[in-house]
C-alpha positions as CSV (number, residue, x, y, z in Angstrom):
1,M,-27.2,-2.7,-19.3
2,Q,-26.3,-6.2,-18.4
3,K,-24.6,-6.9,-21.9
4,F,-22.5,-3.7,-20.9
5,V,-21.6,-5.0,-17.5
6,W,-20.8,-8.6,-18.5
7,A,-18.7,-7.1,-21.6
8,L,-16.5,-5.5,-19.3
9,I,-16.0,-8.5,-16.8
10,Y,-15.3,-10.6,-19.6
11,I,-12.6,-8.4,-20.9
12,L,-11.1,-8.5,-17.6
13,T,-11.0,-12.5,-17.5
14,F,-9.4,-12.0,-21.1
15,L,-6.7,-9.8,-20.0
16,L,-5.6,-11.7,-17.0
17,S,-5.3,-14.9,-18.8
18,L,-3.7,-13.3,-21.8
19,V,-0.9,-11.8,-19.5
20,G,0.3,-15.5,-19.1
21,G,0.0,-16.4,-22.7
22,A,1.8,-15.6,-25.9
23,A,2.1,-11.9,-25.3
24,L,4.5,-12.6,-22.4
25,A,6.8,-15.2,-24.6
26,Q,9.2,-12.2,-25.1
27,L,8.9,-10.8,-21.5
28,H,10.7,-13.5,-19.8
29,P,14.1,-11.9,-19.5
30,G,16.0,-15.1,-20.6
31,Y,14.3,-14.7,-24.1
32,G,16.8,-12.7,-26.4
33,G,18.7,-11.0,-23.4
34,F,15.8,-8.7,-22.3
35,G,17.0,-5.9,-20.0
36,G,20.5,-7.0,-20.2
37,I,19.7,-10.5,-18.9
38,E,21.7,-12.9,-21.3
39,P,21.4,-16.7,-21.2
40,V,24.4,-18.4,-19.7
41,K,26.3,-21.7,-20.2
42,W,25.2,-23.4,-17.2
43,D,27.6,-25.9,-15.7
44,A,29.3,-26.9,-12.5
45,S,32.1,-24.1,-13.2
46,V,29.3,-21.5,-12.9
47,G,27.1,-22.8,-10.3
48,T,24.3,-25.3,-9.4
49,S,20.7,-25.6,-8.9
50,V,18.4,-26.9,-6.3
51,T,14.7,-27.2,-7.6
52,D,11.2,-27.5,-6.1
53,L,12.0,-26.8,-2.5
54,A,8.9,-26.5,-0.3
55,Y,8.0,-23.3,1.3
56,G,4.5,-24.2,2.6
57,P,1.8,-26.6,2.4
58,K,0.1,-25.7,-0.9
59,P,1.0,-27.5,-4.1
60,L,2.5,-24.5,-5.8
61,N,4.6,-23.4,-2.5
62,K,8.1,-24.1,-4.3
63,F,11.2,-22.4,-5.2
64,D,14.2,-23.2,-7.2
65,L,17.7,-21.8,-6.0
66,Y,20.7,-21.2,-8.1
67,L,24.0,-21.0,-6.1
68,P,27.2,-19.4,-7.6
69,A,30.3,-21.8,-7.8
70,D,32.4,-19.4,-6.1
71,R,31.9,-19.7,-2.3
72,S,34.7,-17.8,-0.9
73,R,32.4,-14.9,0.3
74,S,31.5,-14.8,3.9
75,T,27.9,-13.5,2.9
76,F,26.2,-13.4,-0.1
77,K,23.3,-11.2,-1.8
78,L,20.0,-12.5,-3.2
79,V,18.3,-11.7,-6.4
80,L,14.5,-13.4,-6.3
81,Y,12.7,-13.1,-9.8
82,I,9.0,-13.9,-9.4
83,H,7.3,-15.2,-12.5
84,A,4.7,-13.7,-14.7
85,G,1.5,-14.9,-15.7
86,G,-1.5,-12.6,-15.0
87,F,-2.1,-14.3,-11.6
88,T,-3.6,-17.2,-13.4
89,G,-0.5,-18.9,-14.8
90,G,3.4,-19.1,-15.4
91,D,5.8,-21.0,-13.6
92,K,9.2,-20.6,-11.8
93,A,10.9,-22.9,-14.3
94,D,10.3,-20.4,-17.2
95,D,12.9,-18.2,-15.7
96,A,15.6,-20.7,-15.0
97,M,17.8,-18.7,-17.2
98,V,17.0,-15.5,-15.1
99,G,18.2,-17.5,-11.7
100,Q,21.4,-18.8,-13.8
101,Y,22.4,-15.3,-14.9
102,F,22.3,-14.0,-11.5
103,A,24.4,-16.8,-9.9
104,S,26.9,-16.3,-12.8
105,K,27.3,-12.8,-11.6
106,G,28.1,-14.1,-7.9
107,Y,24.4,-13.9,-6.5
108,V,22.4,-16.3,-5.0
109,G,19.6,-16.5,-7.7
110,A,16.0,-17.7,-6.9
111,T,12.8,-18.2,-8.6
112,I,9.5,-19.0,-7.0
113,N,5.9,-20.4,-7.5
114,Y,2.8,-19.1,-5.8
115,S,-0.9,-20.2,-6.0
116,L,-2.8,-19.2,-9.1
117,R,-6.2,-18.3,-9.4
118,N,-8.1,-20.7,-11.8
119,N,-11.3,-22.7,-12.0
120,T,-10.9,-24.5,-8.8
121,N,-8.7,-21.9,-7.0
122,N,-10.0,-18.6,-5.9
123,A,-6.4,-17.3,-4.8
124,T,-6.6,-13.5,-4.6
125,L,-3.5,-11.3,-4.5
126,Y,-3.7,-11.2,-0.8
127,D,-2.9,-14.9,-0.8
128,M,-0.3,-14.7,-3.3
129,S,1.6,-11.9,-1.9
130,D,1.5,-13.7,1.7
131,E,2.8,-16.6,0.0
132,I,5.9,-14.5,-1.4
133,K,6.5,-13.3,1.9
134,Q,6.7,-16.9,3.4
135,G,8.9,-17.8,0.5
136,V,11.5,-15.4,1.1
137,T,12.1,-16.4,4.6
138,A,12.5,-20.2,3.5
139,I,14.7,-19.0,0.6
140,V,17.0,-17.3,2.8
141,K,17.1,-20.3,5.3
142,A,17.8,-22.7,2.5
143,A,20.6,-20.9,1.1
144,A,22.3,-20.5,4.4
145,E,21.9,-24.3,4.8
146,R,24.0,-24.7,1.7
147,G,26.7,-22.6,2.8
148,Y,25.3,-19.2,1.3
149,P,24.4,-16.9,4.0
150,V,22.4,-13.9,2.7
151,D,22.5,-10.6,4.3
152,A,20.7,-8.4,1.8
153,M,18.5,-8.9,-1.4
154,A,16.8,-7.5,-4.5
155,V,13.4,-8.7,-5.7
156,A,12.2,-8.6,-9.2
157,G,9.4,-9.8,-11.4
158,G,7.5,-9.5,-14.6
159,S,4.0,-8.4,-14.9
160,A,2.1,-10.1,-12.3
161,G,5.4,-11.1,-10.5
162,G,6.4,-7.3,-10.9
163,N,3.3,-6.3,-8.8
164,L,4.0,-9.1,-6.1
165,A,7.7,-8.0,-6.1
166,M,6.9,-4.4,-5.3
167,T,4.0,-5.5,-2.8
168,Y,6.8,-7.5,-0.9
169,A,9.3,-4.6,-1.0
170,Y,7.0,-1.9,0.1
171,R,4.7,-3.6,2.4
172,D,6.4,-6.9,3.9
173,A,10.4,-6.2,3.4
174,K,10.6,-4.7,7.1
175,Q,9.5,-7.7,8.6
176,G,11.5,-10.0,6.1
177,P,14.7,-11.9,7.3
178,V,17.1,-9.6,5.3
179,P,16.6,-6.0,4.1
180,V,15.6,-5.4,0.4
181,K,17.9,-3.0,-1.3
182,A,16.4,-2.7,-4.6
183,V,13.0,-3.8,-6.4
184,I,12.8,-4.2,-10.2
185,S,9.6,-4.4,-12.0
186,F,8.8,-5.1,-15.7
187,V,5.3,-4.0,-16.4
188,G,4.1,-4.9,-13.1
189,P,0.6,-3.5,-12.3
190,A,1.0,-0.6,-9.6
191,S,-2.6,0.0,-9.0
192,F,-6.0,-1.7,-9.7
193,E,-8.3,1.2,-10.0
194,P,-11.1,-0.2,-12.0
195,A,-11.6,3.1,-14.0
196,D,-8.2,3.0,-15.2
197,W,-8.0,-0.5,-16.4
198,F,-11.4,-0.1,-18.5
199,A,-10.9,3.6,-19.3
200,L,-14.2,4.0,-17.6
201,P,-15.5,7.7,-18.1
202,D,-17.5,7.4,-14.9
203,R,-14.8,7.4,-12.3
204,S,-17.5,8.1,-9.4
205,Y,-19.3,4.9,-10.2
206,A,-22.7,6.5,-10.2
207,T,-24.3,4.4,-12.8
208,D,-25.0,0.9,-12.1
209,Q,-23.1,-0.3,-15.2
210,A,-19.9,1.5,-13.9
211,A,-20.2,0.3,-10.3
212,T,-21.0,-3.4,-11.2
213,A,-18.0,-3.6,-13.4
214,G,-15.8,-2.1,-10.9
215,A,-17.1,-4.2,-8.1
216,G,-16.4,-7.3,-10.2
217,F,-13.0,-6.2,-11.0
218,V,-12.2,-5.6,-7.1
219,K,-13.7,-8.8,-6.0
220,V,-11.4,-10.8,-8.5
221,I,-8.4,-9.3,-7.3
222,T,-9.2,-9.2,-3.5
223,G,-11.8,-11.8,-3.0
224,K,-13.9,-9.1,-1.1
225,D,-17.8,-9.0,-1.7
226,V,-17.8,-5.4,-3.0
227,T,-21.2,-3.7,-3.2
228,L,-22.3,-0.9,-5.5
229,D,-22.2,1.5,-2.5
230,D,-18.7,0.3,-1.8
231,M,-17.8,1.5,-5.3
232,R,-19.6,4.8,-4.9
233,T,-18.3,5.7,-1.6
234,G,-14.8,4.9,-2.4
235,Q,-14.8,2.0,0.5
236,Y,-13.4,-0.2,-2.5
237,K,-10.1,1.5,-2.3
238,T,-9.2,0.2,1.2
239,Y,-9.7,-3.4,-0.2
240,L,-7.2,-2.6,-2.9
241,R,-4.7,-0.7,-0.8
242,D,-2.7,-3.7,0.6
243,V,-2.1,-5.1,-3.0
244,S,-1.4,-1.7,-4.8
245,P,2.3,-0.4,-4.8
246,C,1.3,3.0,-5.5
247,D,-0.5,2.9,-2.2
248,L,2.3,1.1,-0.3
249,V,5.1,3.4,-1.3
250,T,6.6,5.5,1.8
251,K,10.0,7.5,2.4
252,D,11.4,4.2,3.5
253,S,10.7,2.2,0.4
254,P,13.7,0.7,-1.4
255,P,15.1,2.1,-4.6
256,T,12.9,1.2,-7.6
257,L,13.7,0.5,-11.4
258,A,10.5,-0.1,-13.2
259,A,9.5,-0.6,-16.9
260,Y,6.4,0.0,-18.8
261,G,4.9,0.0,-22.3
262,A,3.1,3.1,-23.2
263,L,0.9,1.2,-25.5
264,D,0.0,-1.7,-23.1
265,K,-3.6,-3.0,-23.4
266,V,-3.1,-6.1,-21.2
267,A,-2.0,-4.3,-18.0
268,P,-2.8,-0.6,-19.2
269,Y,0.1,1.8,-18.5
270,A,-2.9,4.2,-17.3
271,A,-3.2,1.9,-14.0
272,S,0.5,2.4,-13.3
273,T,1.3,6.1,-13.9
274,C,0.8,6.8,-10.0
275,L,4.2,4.9,-9.4
276,A,6.5,7.5,-10.3
277,T,4.5,10.1,-8.5
278,A,4.4,8.2,-5.5
279,L,8.0,7.3,-5.6
280,E,8.8,10.9,-6.3
281,T,6.6,12.4,-3.7
282,N,8.4,10.2,-1.0
283,A,11.7,10.9,-2.3
284,V,12.5,7.2,-3.2
285,P,15.5,6.9,-5.7
286,H,13.6,5.6,-8.7
287,D,13.6,5.0,-12.5
288,V,10.4,4.7,-14.4
289,L,11.2,3.8,-17.9
290,V,8.3,4.1,-20.4
291,F,8.7,2.3,-23.7
292,P,7.0,4.6,-26.3
293,K,6.2,2.0,-28.9
294,S,5.8,-1.2,-26.9
295,G,2.9,-3.1,-25.4
296,H,2.9,-5.4,-22.8
297,A,6.0,-7.6,-24.1
298,L,8.1,-4.5,-24.3
299,Q,9.6,-5.8,-27.5
300,R,9.4,-2.6,-29.9
301,D,12.0,-0.2,-28.4
302,A,15.4,-1.5,-28.7
303,D,17.0,1.5,-27.6
304,M,15.0,1.3,-24.4
305,N,15.7,-2.1,-23.8
306,K,19.3,-1.2,-23.9
307,Q,18.8,1.6,-21.4
308,L,16.9,-0.9,-19.1
309,G,19.9,-3.2,-19.1
310,V,22.3,-0.6,-18.1
311,K,20.0,0.7,-15.5
312,L,19.6,-2.9,-14.2
313,D,23.2,-3.2,-13.8
314,E,23.6,0.2,-12.3
315,Y,20.9,-0.7,-9.6
316,L,22.4,-3.9,-8.7
317,T,26.1,-2.6,-8.6
318,K,25.1,0.5,-6.5
319,Y,22.5,-1.0,-4.3
320,L,23.5,-4.7,-4.1
321,P,27.1,-4.7,-4.5
322,R,28.8,-8.1,-4.4
């Protein structure tokens, strides 16, 4: 029994670490023009960047701004991109090309860091999502101080960043400094139901093995001390609700573009199938694109990648027009 439980917990640790490693090298949009986001020649004729601006007291509470050269508009739109890394790694600098790309299109681009879970820092998704909320306010303020007043935004992200982007858009945007007009998520987990992550046949968590594995997973995600009884009564779901986009969608949620790999073994697609259902139930405009041959890096479906690029341009043109 113990070997079974620890094997599942080990798998969890491995998956969360892997998301920040080689599997995501191709997921950063700057690599190879993913989703239509292409590298640009970055110089003063295109825009300027301001890096490592602080938004809070913690070491990773920093963001970068990418400001378009054309300052003739009276107001600007912001596109914030939140980095991947399995909640344990990654850095805003990895997505510099993303910020540059959006600035080249006339948007204020931004990338952001947030506290990561590691051996010395037990940051939870609650902590990370709260930091993103603080960061958005600071980003909008910093842009205005530099002559780029922002009146609306889109929030996007990859993997862990996709989860945080949806969480901000669905949970926190109403209290934010500017409205979120669209949210874009590349393989962002939409739910943390343990049974879906581990393909557990015991969805009721009646056995000690399943309940212990599920409780360990939920504690890593939320920091809560989860009991076996919590798993069996369903109490654990209340701990996950505030960081599970599927549970946060309402009729007022912004239009959503999401992409997933049907063969994803890192953040299993089974844990995110609920997103399309939640968006449809609440009549939220959306496109959830499933790459049939791809895993977490979405690298094996060239036609779907092109379709994603077209959809990304459509969403920004329709919901965040410059």
